[in-house]
Structures are given as C-alpha cells and as structure tokens.
FIVEX-165011 format. One record per atom (N, C-alpha, C): z, x, y; residue in three letters. Coordinates in steps of 0.2 Angstrom, whole numbers, plus 2048, in hexadecimal, padded with zeros to 3 digits. Each point is the difference from the previous one (the first is absolute). Layout:
N
ZXYALA ...
END
This chain:
227
8008047FAMET 8007FC806MET 800804806MET 7FD7FE805ASN 7FF804807ASN 8067FE804ASN 803805804GLU 8057FF805GLU 7FD7FD806GLU 8027FA803VAL 7FE7FD806VAL 804803806VAL 8078017FEILE 804802805ILE 8058057FDILE 802805803ALA 8058057FEALA 804803805ALA 8068027FFCYS 804803805CYS 8038067FDCYS 801806803LYS 8038067FELYS 806802804LYS 8068007FDASN 806802804ASN 8017FD806ASN 7FF7FA801LEU 8007FC806LEU 807800803LEU 801802806ARG 8067FF804ARG 7FF7FD806ARG 8057FC802LYS 8007FD807LYS 807800803LYS 801803806ILE 806800803ILE 7FF7FD807ILE 8057FB801PHE 8007FD807PHE 806803804PHE 7FE801806ARG 805803805ARG 8037FB805ARG 8067FF800GLU 8037FC805GLU 805804804GLU 7FE802806GLY 804804804GLY 8008077FDGLY 8068027FEARG 8018077FDARG 8017FF7F8ARG 8007F97FEGLU 8017FF7F9GLU 7F98007FDGLU 8008027F9GLU 7FA8007FCGLU 8027FC7FAGLU 7FB7FB7FFVAL 8017FC7FAVAL 7FA8017FBVAL 8028037FASER 7FB8027FBSER 7FF7FA7FCSER 7FA7FC801VAL 7FF7FA7FCVAL 7FC8027F9VAL 7FB804800LEU 7FD8027FALEU 8018077FFLEU 8018027FALYS 8038077FFLYS 7FC8037FBLYS 7F9800800GLY 7FC8037FBGLY 7FD7FB7FBGLY 7FC7FB802VAL 7FE7FB7FCVAL 7F98037FDVAL 7FF7FF7F9ASN 7FA8027FDASN 7FE7FA7FCASN 7FA7FD801PHE 7FE7FA7FEPHE 7F97FF800PHE 7FD7FC7FBSER 7F97FF800SER 7FE7F97FESER 7FB7FD802VAL 7FD7FA7FEVAL 7FA8007FCVAL 7FF7FE7FAASN 7FA8007FDASN 7FC7FA801ASN 7F98007FETHR 7FC7FB801THR 8027FA7FCTHR 8007FA803ASN 8027F97FCASN 8078007FEASN 805804804GLU 8078007FEGLU 8047FB804GLU 8057FD7FDLEU 8057FC804LEU 806804800LEU 803801806ILE 806804801ILE 8057FC804ILE 8068007FECYS 8057FD804CYS 805805802CYS 802800807ILE 805804803ILE 8067FC802ILE 8068027FDLEU 8067FD802LEU 804804804LEU 8067FE803GLY 804804803GLY 8047FB805GLY 806803802VAL 8057FC804VAL 7FD800807VAL 8027FC804SER 7FE7FF807SER 801807804SER 7FB803803GLY 801806804GLY 7FF8067FBGLY 7FE7FF7FAALA 7FF8067FCALA 7F9804801ALA 7FC7FD804GLY 7FA803802GLY 7F97FD7FDGLY 8017FA7FDLYS 7FA7FE7FDLYS 7FA7FE804LYS 8017FD806SER 7FB7FF805SER 7FD807803SER 805804801THR 7FE807802THR 7FB8037FCTHR 8028007F9LEU 7FB8037FBLEU 7F97FC800LEU 8007FA801LEU 7FA7FC800LEU 7FC802806LEU 803801806HIS 7FD802806HIS 7FC8077FFHIS 8048047FDLEU 7FE8077FFLEU 7FA8007FBLEU 8007FC7FALEU 7FB8007FCLEU 7FA7FD803LEU 8007FB804GLY 7FB7FD804GLY 7FD804806GLY 803806801GLY 7FE803806GLY 8027FD807GLY 8057FC800LEU 8027FC806LEU 805804803LEU 8038057FDASP 805805803ASP 7FF8077FDASP 802805803SER 7FF8077FDSER 8078027FDSER 8008047FBPRO 8068027FDPRO 803806804PRO 8068027FFTHR 803806803THR 7FD8067FCTHR 7FF7FF7FASER 7FD8067FCSER 7FD7FC7FASER 7FC8047FCGLY 7FD7FD7FAGLY 7F97FE802GLY 7FD7FD7FBASP 7F97FE801ASP 7FF7F97FCASP 7FB7FC803VAL 7FE7FA7FDVAL 7F88017FFVAL 7FE7FE7FALEU 7F98007FFLEU 7FD7F97FELEU 7FB7FE803ILE 7FD7FA7FFILE 7F98017FDILE 7FF7FE7FAALA 7F98017FCALA 7FF808800ALA 8058037FFGLY 800808800GLY 7FF804806GLY 8007FC806LYS 800803806LYS 806801804LYS 802806802SER 807801803SER 7FF7FD807SER 8057FC802LEU 8007FD807LEU 802805805LEU 8038067FESER 802805805SER 7FA803803SER 7FA8007FDGLN 7FA803802GLN 7FC7FC805GLN 8027FA801PHE 7FC7FB804PHE 8047FF807PHE 7FC7FE805ASN 8037FD806ASN 8017F97FFASN 8037FD805ASP 8027F9800ASP 7FA7FB7FFASP 7FB801803SER 7FA7FC7FFSER 7FD8017F9SER 8008067FDALA 7FE8017F9ALA 8047FC7FBALA 807801801VAL 8057FD7FCVAL 7FF7F8800VAL 7FE7FD806THR 7FF7F9801THR 7FA7FE7FCTHR 7FB804800ARG 7FA7FE7FCARG 8018017F9ARG 8048057FELEU 8028007F8LEU 8047FB7FELEU 8057FE804ARG 8047FA7FFARG 7FC7FA7FFARG 7FB7FF805ASN 7FC7F9800ASN 7FC8007F9ASN 7FE8067FEARG 7FB8007FAARG 8047FF7F9ARG 806803800PHE 8038017F9PHE 8067FB7FFPHE 8037FE806LEU 8077FD7FFLEU 8007F9803LEU 8047FB7FEGLY 8027FA803GLY 8077FF801GLY 8027FC804PHE 8077FF802PHE 8027F9800PHE 8067FE7FDVAL 8037F9801VAL 807801801VAL 8037FD805TYR 806801803TYR 8047F97FFTYR 807801801GLN 8047FA7FFGLN 7FE7FB806GLN 7FF802806PHE 7FD7FC805PHE 7F8802800PHE 7FD7FB800HIS 7F88007FEHIS 7FC804805HIS 803800807HIS 7FC804805HIS 7F97FE801HIS 7FF7F97FFLEU 7F97FD801LEU 8007FF808LEU 7FA7FF802LEU 7FF7FF808LEU 7FF7F8801LEU 8057FD803PRO 8007F9801PRO 7FA7FD804PRO 7FD804804GLU 7FA7FD804GLU 7FA8007FCGLU 8008027F9PHE 7FA8007FCPHE 8017FC7FAPHE 7FB7FD7FDASP 8017FC7FAASP 8018057FAASP 8017FD7FAALA 8008047FAALA 7FB8047FEALA 7FA7FD801LEU 7F98047FFLEU 800806804LEU 8017FF807GLU 800806805GLU 8058057FEGLU 8067FE7FEASN 8058057FFASN 7FE8047FAASN 7FE7FD7FBVAL 7FE8047FAVAL 7FA805802VAL 7FC7FE804ALA 7FA804801ALA 801806805ALA 806800803MET 802805805MET 7FF8077FDMET 8028027FAPRO 8008077FEPRO 7F88027FFPRO 7FC7FB7FELEU 7F98017FFLEU 7FC801807LEU 8027FC805LEU 7FD801806LEU 802807803LEU 8068027FFILE 803807802ILE 7FB8057FDILE 7FE7FF7FAARG 7FB8057FCARG 7F97FF803ARG 7FF7FC805LYS 7F97FF803LYS 7FB7FC7FBLYS 8037FC7FCILE 7FC7FC7FBILE 7FE7FA804ILE 7F97FE800PRO 7FE7FA804PRO 8047FA7FFPRO 8007FC805VAL 8057FA800VAL 7FE7FC7FAVAL 7FA7FE7FFLYS 7FE7FB7FBLYS 8028037F9LYS 7FF8067FFGLN 8028037F9GLN 807800800GLN 804802805ALA 807800800ALA 8037F97FEALA 7FD7FB803LYS 8037F97FFLYS 7FE7FE7F9LYS 7FA8017FEGLU 7FF7FE7F9GLU 8048037FBGLU 802807801LYS 8048037FBLYS 8087FD801LYS 8017FF806SER 8077FD801SER 8017F97FDSER 7FB7FC801GLU 8007F97FDGLU 8008017F8GLU 7FD8047FDGLU 8008017F9GLU 8078027FEGLU 804804803ILE 8078027FEILE 8057FB802ILE 7FF7FC805LEU 8047FA802LEU 7FF7FB7FALEU 7FA7FF7FEILE 7FF7FB7FAILE 8048027FAILE 7FF8077FFGLU 8048037FAGLU 8077FF800GLU 803800806VAL 8087FF800VAL 8027F9801VAL 7FB7FC800GLY 8017F8800GLY 8017FD806GLY 7FC803805LEU 8007FD807LEU 7F97FE802LEU 7FC7FD7FCLYS 7FA7FD801LYS 8007FB806LYS 8057FC800GLU 8007FB805GLU 804802807GLU 801806800ARG 804803806ARG 7FD805804ARG 7F98017FFLEU 7FD805803LEU 800800808LEU 8007FB803THR 8007FF807THR 8067FE803THR 8068007FCHIS 8067FE802HIS 804806804HIS 8037FF805ARG 804805804ARG 8078007FDARG 804805802LEU 8078017FCLEU 8047FA801LEU 8007FD806GLY 8047FA800GLY 7FF7FA7FCGLY 7FA8007FDGLU 7FE7FB7FBGLU 8018027F9GLU 8038067FFLEU 8008037F9LEU 8088007FELEU 8017FF7FASER 8078017FDSER 802807800SER 8068027FFGLY 8028077FFGLY 7FD8037FAGLY 7FF7FC7FAGLY 7FD8037FAGLY 7F8801802GLY 7FD7FB803GLU 7F9801802GLU 7FF806805GLU 804801804ARG 800806805ARG 8008077FCARG 8058007FBGLN 8008067FCGLN 7FA8017FCGLN 7FD7FA7FDARG 7FA8017FDARG 7FA803804ARG 8007FE806VAL 7FB802805VAL 801808801VAL 807802800ALA 802807801ALA 7FD8047FAALA 8017FD7FAILE 7FE8037FAILE 7F8801800ILE 7FD7FB802ALA 7F9800800ALA 7FD805805ALA 804801806ARG 7FE805805ARG 8018077FDARG 8058017FCALA 8028067FDALA 7FA8027FBALA 7FD7FB7FCLEU 7FC8017FBLEU 7F8800802LEU 7FF7FE806VAL 7F97FF802VAL 7FC806800VAL 803806801THR 7FD806801THR 7FF8037F9THR 8027FD7FBGLU 8008027F9GLU 804807800GLU 806800802PRO 804806800PRO 8028037F8PRO 801806800HIS 8028037F9HIS 8077FE7FFHIS 8047FF805CYS 8087FE800CYS 8027FC805CYS 8047FB7FFVAL 8047FC805VAL 807802800VAL 803801806LEU 807801801LEU 8037FA803LEU 8057FD7FCALA 8037FA802ALA 807801801ALA 8037FE806ASP 807801802ASP 8037F9800ASP 8047FE7FBGLU 8037FA7FFGLU 7FC7FA802GLU 7FA8007FDPRO 7FB7FB802PRO 8027F87FFPRO 8057FF7FDTHR 8027F9800THR 8077FF802THR 803805804GLY 8067FF803GLY 8027FA804GLY 7FB7FD803ASN 8017FA804ASN 7FE7FA7FDASN 7FF8007F9LEU 7FD7FA7FDLEU 8057FD7FBLEU 8007FA7FFASP 8047FD7FBASP 7FF8027F9ASP 8047FF7FBGLU 7FF8027FAGLU 7FA7FE7FCGLU 7FE7FA801LYS 7FA7FD7FDLYS 7FA803803LYS 800801806THR 7FA802804THR 7FF8087FETHR 806803800ALA 8008087FFALA 7FD8017F9ALA 8027FB7FBALA 7FD8017F9ALA 7F97FF800ALA 7FD7FC804GLN 7F97FE800GLN 7FC806803GLN 803803805VAL 7FD806803VAL 8008067FCVAL 8058017FCTYR 8018067FBTYR 7FB7FF7FATYR 7FF7FA7FEGLU 7FB7FE7FBGLU 7F9802802GLU 7FF7FE807LEU 7FA802803LEU 7FF808800LEU 805803802ILE 7FF808800ILE 7FF8027F9ILE 8037FE7FBLEU 7FF8027F9LEU 7F97FE7FELEU 7FD7FA801ALA 7FA7FE7FEALA 7FA805804ALA 802801806LEU 7FB805804LEU 8008077FDLEU 8068027FEASN 8008077FDASN 7FC8007FAASN 8007FB7FCGLU 7FD8007FAGLU 7F87FF801GLU 7FE7FC805LYS 7F97FF801LYS 7FD805803LYS 803803806ARG 7FD805804ARG 8028077FFARG 8058017FBLYS 8028077FELYS 803804806LYS 8027FC805THR 803803806THR 8088027FETHR 802806802SER 8078027FFSER 8047FC805SER 8067FF7FEPHE 8057FD805PHE 807804800PHE 802802806VAL 807803800VAL 8047FB804VAL 8057FD7FDILE 8047FA803ILE 807802800ILE 8037FF806VAL 807800801VAL 8027F9800VAL 8047FF7FBTHR 8037F97FFTHR 8068007FBTHR 8047FA800HIS 8057FF7FCHIS 7FF7FA7FCHIS 7FA7FE7FFASN 7FF7FA7FCASN 8008027F9ASN 8057FD7FCARG 8018027F9ARG 7FA7FE7FCARG 7FC7FB801GLN 7FB7FE7FCGLN 7FA804801GLN 7FF803806LEU 7FA804801LEU 8028077FDLEU 806802801ILE 8028077FDILE 7FF8017F9ILE 8017FA7FCGLU 7FF8007F9GLU 7F88017FEGLU 7FC7FF805LYS 7F98017FELYS 7FD806803LYS 804805803MET 7FD806803MET 7FF8057FAMET 7FB804802ASP 7FF8067FBASP 805805801ASP 803801806ARG 805805801ARG 8057FD806ARG 8078017FFVAL 8057FE804VAL 803806802VAL 801801807LEU 803806803LEU 8057FE805LEU 806804800VAL 8057FF805VAL 800806804VAL 8017FE807LEU 801805805LEU 807801801LEU 8038057FFGLU 807801801GLU 802807801GLU 804801805ASN 802807803ASN 7F9804802ASN 7FB7FD802GLY 7FA803803GLY 7FB8027FBGLY 8017FE7F9VAL 7FB8027FBVAL 7FF7FA7FCVAL 7FA8007FDLEU 7FE7FA7FBLEU 8028027F9LEU 8037FB7FDVAL 8028007F9VAL 7FD7FB7FCVAL 7FD8017FAARG 7FD7FB7FCARG 8057FC7FCARG 7FF7FA800ILE 8047FC7FBILE 7FC7FF7FAILE 8028037FAGLU 7FD7FF7FAGLU 8007F97FDGLU 7FC7FE7FCASP 8007FA7FDASP 8067FF7FBASP 
END
C-alpha cells in the first residue's frame, strides 16, 4: 500500500509568554491508501493540532510532514496550498460552509479554486451531492438545511476533489446520536466505494469498532490500541 500522508518525529511547542507547552513530542505516523484511522485522546491532548500539521494548515516546531511523498518543508505557502487542494479533504465539527452560497456552490468551491470551469465544477459537485443523498437539496442555502444535511454538504465538499485522504475533526460533534450514526455510515460507505483514506478524531464507539487502526494521543505521542 502507498503512503498518502506521513510524519517523522513531529514536534509542536506553543509559547505563552515565557512558558513553553510541548504538545507533540516526536510523533511518527503514516496513512496508507484506503485506510480508516481513528485518533483518540483527552481534551487538550493535541489531536486537532496534529490534524492541522498533517494537513499543512500549521507548521511543526521540528520534524517533517509528507503528503504523497512530498515534504512540506520544501514548499512555500502557495505550493503547500496547491498540494493540500490536490491530495487532501477536510471535515470539521463546525462545517465551515459559506452561508451566502447554496449547497452546490459550496461544494464546487475547491474545484473553482483549481481554476476548473464553472460548468464542469458544478456538474461534478452535483454528482457527489447526489451520492451523499442530497439530490433534492442542491440549491438550498444553509438556513434551509438540517445539521446532518449541512455536514453531508461538508463531506461532499471534502470529497469533490477526489482527495487521497480526508482529515475529519469530530465531524459529528454537533449532531444528535441518530444523525451522527447516519453520517458515519456515509463515511464508511464512501471509504469503501471511493477508496479514500480517512483520519478521524472521534469518540463514537460504533465508528471506532469499524476502524482499521485506533490510535491514542497521550503525553505527546501516538500509541496504537491493539485489537
């Protein structure tokens, strides 16, 4: 299997005045093609920080992150953005959709950033929205969508670029139990159909049981939970 993301001896220190807080203390980690990985950890352990570093949204204090075998340290911000847009998708606890646009327009945004023609971008966005069960919601704005529907739009936006891996940070944290279960079943189905890897920060027990690997971030390092 090919590695889609890897990090080597990843460290992150936050400075607060004269204080230094070491959040990540040498994380070594990789994600293979079509792999489902769950990351657990107590609040403040650094789970979101790790996802941000893996996605090139922040820079480590030391160590290296590789996306599709390419070291982020050798690129400037613009090049990292292009690499991220090509290989990665993101889903957050808060969907971060744009309220002034409808579902179709929100999903098309990453493709338009790639300079893909509007007609082609909308056709591809419609296809993925239908795939996630939103055929009747294409032209609805956020105020007309339920919480679960908004998160489906966010998942569609993450997948529309056909990324190698999706990084998801508590993607159902704001949803009720039934809706959360539906969203996770969708993620599992999309993983099976599209062969996209997922790295998910979650505490959902039902989802954890279906992961290929479960890791715990504690004391600044990742520890694998064996079956």
